N, C-alpha and C positions, 0 to 999 in steps of 0.2 A: 605934658600930661594928656593932651587931647589925642595925639597919634596913638599912644598906648591904649587908651580907652576905645578908640575906634577899631584898633586891631583886634582887641578882645571881643568887641561886638561882632565883627566879621567872622571870627573863629567860632563864636557861639552859634551864629546863624547857619554857618556851613555845617556844624555838627548836627543841628536840628534838622536841616534839610536831608543830611545823610540818614538820620534816624527815620524820618518820614518815608524816604524812598525805600529803605530796608523793610519798613512795616508794610508798605504797599506791595513789595515783591513777595513777602511772606503770605500776605492775604490772597494775592492772585494765585500763588502756588497751591494754597489750601483749597481755593475755589475750584481750581482745575482738578485736583485730586478728588474732591467731592463729586464733581460731575462725572469723572471717569469711573469711580467706584461708588455706586449708590449704596447706601447703608441700609441695614435691615430696618432701622427706624423710619427711613423714608418710605419703604414699602409698607411698613405698618401704618404710617399716616395715610397713605393712599388707600389701603384696605379699609381703614376705619371710615374714610370718606365715601367710598364706593361699595361698601359691604352690602348694603340693602339693595342697591341696583344689581349687583352680581347675583344675589339670592333670587331676586325677582326674575332675572333673565334665565337663571338655571331652572326655576320652576316653569317658566314659559317653554323652555326646551323640552323638559320632561312631558309637559302637557301636549306639546306638538307631536311627540312620538306616540303618545297614547291616542290622540285623535287620528294620526296617520294609520295606526294599527286598526282603529275602528273603521276607517274609510277604505282601507285596502281590500281588494277583492282577489281571491285566488281562483281565477278562471283558467281552465285548461285551454291551451291554444288549439284552435280548430285544425283538424288534419288537412293538409294540403292535397287538393285533388290532382287528377291527372293533367287537367288544364288549369293554369294559374298565371297571374300577371305580377310583375315586379317593377318598381320604380328605381331607375339607376341613372347615374350621371354620365354624360358623354360630351365629347368635344367635336364640333363640326369640322371636318377636314376638307369638304368640297361641296359646292352647290351644283348638282347635275342638271336640274331643271327648275325653273321659276315661272309659274303661271299666275302669280299674284298681280292684281291691278288695283288702282286707287278707287275706292268707293266714295263718290261725292256726297251721297246721302249721309254717310257716317262721319262727316267732317274730316275727310282726308285719310281715314283708316284704310288699310288694305284688305282685300278679300281674294281667296284662291288657295293654291297649294304649292308646296315645294318638294322636290326630291333631293335628299341630302345624303352624303356619306358622313358617318359619324363613328368615332372610335369610343367604345365603351370604357369607362374609367373605374367602375365599381361593379360588384356582384360576380356571379358565376361566369358571365360572358366578358369579363375584364380583358382588354387588349384586342377584342374582336372589332373589325370594321364592318358596319352594317349599312345597308340602304334603308333609309327611314323616310316616311312621309311627314310633312309638317303642314297641317291644315290651319289656315289663317282666316279669321273673320273679325268684324268690328267688336264682338263681345268675347273673343277668345283668341289665344295664340298671338304670335308676332313673327315677322320675317326674320330669318337667321342668316348670318354670314360665316364664312370660313374663319375658324379660330374662336368662335363664341361657344360657350357652354350651354347645355340644355339638359333637361330631365326627360328621359325616355320611358315610355310604357312598353316593356318587353313581355310579350305573351308567349308562353311555352306550352306546347300541346302534347297530347299523349303519345304521338308518334315520334317525338323527339325534335320536331321542327320548332322554329320560333320566328316571330316577326316583331317589329318595333315601330312605334310612331312617337312623334314629339308630344310630350305632355305640356311643357312650358319652358320658357327661358329660365336658366338656373340663376336664381337671385341670392344664393347663399353668400357670395363674396360681398355684394352690394349691401345686404342687410348687416353683415359683420362690420363693414366700414362705418355705416350709419350709427350702429349701436356703439362702436368704439369712439366715434366723435362725440356722441352724447356723454359717454362716461368720462372722457378726457375733459370736456368742457365743464362738466359738473364739478370735477375734482379741482380743475384749474381755478375756477371762479369761487367755488364754495369752500375749498381747502378741506380741513378736517371735518367740518360740518357737512360739506358736500359728499365726502366719502361715507359718512354715517347715514346720510339720506339714501345713498345707493344701497347700502346694506338693508335699510328698512324697506326699500322698494323691493329688493330681492325676496325678503321675508314675506311681504304682501303677496307677491306673485306665486310663491311656493304654496302659501296657504290657500289661495284661490284655486290653483290647478291640482294640488295634491291632497287637499282636505275637503274644501267646500264642494267642488263639483263631484268628486267621488261619493261624498255623503248624500248629496241630492240624488245621485244616480241609484243609491241603495234605498231610497224611499224616506230619508230623514225629513221631518217637517220643514218646509221650504223657508218660511219667514223666520221662525225661531233659529234655525241653523244659520241663516245668513246674518241675522243680528248678532248672534254670539260670536261668530267668526270675525265680524267687523269689530266687535268690542275687543277681541283677542288681538287683532292686528293693531288697533289703536294703542293698547297697552304696550305691546312690544315696540312699536314705532316711537312712542314717547320716551320709553326707557333707553332705547338706543341713542336717541338724539340728545336727551338732556339728563338721563339718570332719574332716580326717584327723588324728586324735589317737590316742594309745594307748587311750583310753576307747572311742572309736567302733570302732577296729580289733578290740578284744576283744569288743565287743557284736556286731559283724558276724560274727566267727568263731563265737561262741557261737550266734548265730541260725542260721547255715548248718548247724552241727553238729546242733543240736536238730531242725531241719527234716529233715535227712537221716535221723535216727533215727526220726522220725515216719513217714517214707516206708517205711523198712525194716520197722517194726512193722506198718504197714498192709498191706504185702505178706505178712508172716507171718500176720497175722490172716485175711486174705483166703484164704490157702492152707488154714489150719486149718478155716475155716468153709465152704470150698468154695463161694465166692460171688465174682462178678466184676461188672463194670460193666453187664452185660446185665440186671441186676435193678434198675437205677436207675429213678427216676420219669422219665416222658417219653422213655424209651429207644426206644419205638416210632417216634417222629418221627425220631430219629437213624438208626434202621434204614432208614427210607424215604429219608433223605438219602444213606446209603451206596448205595442202589439207583440213585441218579442219577449215581453215579460219584465222589462225594466220599470220599477215602480217610481217613476219620476213624477213629482207633483207639478202640474202645468199652471194651475190657476194662481199660484203665488209668485210666479216668475216675474210678472210685471212690477209688482211692488219690490221684489227682491232686487231687480235691476235699478230701481229708484234708490234704494238704500246704498248699494255699492257705488253708484255714480255720485251720490251726495257725500260719501265718506271723506274723500280727499279735500273737498272744499270746506266742509264742516271742520275738519281737523286743522286746516290752515287758519280759519277764522278763530277757532278756539285757542290755538297756540299763540296767535298774534295778540289777542286780548289778554290772555293770561300773562304772557311775557311783559307786555306794556304795563299792566297793573302791578306786577312784581317789582319792576324797575321804579315805578312811582312810589311804591311802599318803601323801597330801600332808600330812596332819596328823601322822602318825607314820611317817616314812620308815625308821625303824630296824626296823620289824616285818618278819619273815621271810615268805617265800612260803607256808610252812605256816600261819603265823598268818593271813595274808590269805585263804587258802583256807578256813580254819575260819570266819572272819568271813563270807565269802561264803555258805557253807552255812547259817549261822545266819540270815542275811537271806533266803536262798532258801526255807528251810522255812516262814517266815511267809507267803511269797507263794504257795507251791504250793497250799495249801488253798483259798484264795479263787479263784485262777485256774482250778483244776480244776473247782470248782463252776460258775464262769462258763462254761466250755466245755460241760460236760455239760448245764447248764440251757439254753444257747443251742440245742443240738441238739434237746433235748426240746421247747423252745418252738416251734421251726420245724415240728415234726411233731405238735403238740398235737392238732389235729383228727383226724388219722388214729389217734393213740393212743386217743383217746376212742372212736372208731369200733370199734377192735379190742376194747377192754374191753367195750363195749356188746353185742358179739356173744356174750359169755359163752364164749369159746373155752377149750378144754382147755389147761392150762399147757404141756404138751408141744407142742401145736399152735402156741401163741403163741411159744414159745422157738425153734421150728424155722422160724418165718416168715422169709422172705428180707428183708422190710422191717426186722424187729427186728435181724437180723444186720447189715444195712447201717448202721443207726443206731449199733449197738454199735461197729462198726469205726471209724466216723467220730469218735464222741465219745472213745473210749478211746485211739485212735491219736494224736489231737491232744493229749490230756492227757499221754500218754507223752512227746511231743516237748517239752512245757512242763516236765515234771518233770525230764527228763534234761538240759535246757538249763541247769538250775541248777548241777550239779557241773561240767559242761563249761565254762560261762562263768567260774565261780569259778576253775577250774584254769588256764584260758588267761590270765585277767586276772592272777592271782597270779604266773604264770610271766613274763609280759611286763613287769610292773611291777618285778620284782626281779631280772631276769636280768643287768642291768648293775650291780647293787649290789656295791660293793667291800667286801672283808672288813676289818673294823675291828680293828686290833691290840689286844691285851690291854693294859689300862691307859690307853687313849686313847678311851674311850667318852664 
């Protein structure tokens, strides 16, 4: 009896295994089919999830074209005179003479001139080999060798003759390589999020160069225009990175609030120190631009620069706090708004120190050469403190840091409120 019973048990187990294997095979086939052929219901689920984000992005695109149309100028190109100059790319084919020598005063830089043969690669003189002079000094130009690319200034005269000099070394390829490495590194490390951040960065740059600056050139109110464009960039960036969620809404509101406070503090500091945009670097060129009829507002440029420089750091802090508090709320939904706010402040305090150092060091680094120059003069401390340049740098660095610091409690408060405003009160004994 036992062998028959055992034989039946073995047959039954073999049949069960066969049935299980067949079920697994069918399941794998169905999963493969579903992956290859997405169903309409899958797209419908995606649309229901991202519908609001798509609508907001579409509205932002429409608003972009409206702003671009308002910022665009229809200027007729100036007629080209009999004498004109063009910038064209060329390749050095030979060095005919080299009178450059090392200038010890300028830390080993060369000074002098070169006579070169260069083949023009672009423009109306493409293919022509020209003799060109390359003037080199510590503050301009650099020595060139055969095979290197350069940008030429080709001057054409009324009698049909033309001459050329070297403007600068052609840095197009080098810049393309550097930008390409930056893009590849961002995508390789950040993945999909890194790619989204690059899209957001591109949108920011387009808004600055094709909307903000043209609007300012047309006489739009400087501070109001800068603040509204920064708010627009914030909304677009948050939607691209995370869609329309409570987390991104909180981060966007915290960013706008922190940026607004940086603007207000910049105005206060500017008033207390009795300084305005007329003391900025290169303002003389902008004054000449106003003389040509361009209604550019100069006095608001100092605070406008503060707002733009603070935007990225404030956005980073606001997003970090909002994301952290959203995660805390997801893990522990029973926590009150007060508890979430306290957690946000604890997180923010750790960020404030490093972020403030980052901003201050960024401003100091950008003006390092001039700082060394001022110190080398051996100025009286009162003379140094009263310098317009020092005051400008103080306003820029501290106002931006104020925006970052105050973004912490504002973002924590907004996030805690929005995450817990719909929380229902739990009756006693039912926790």
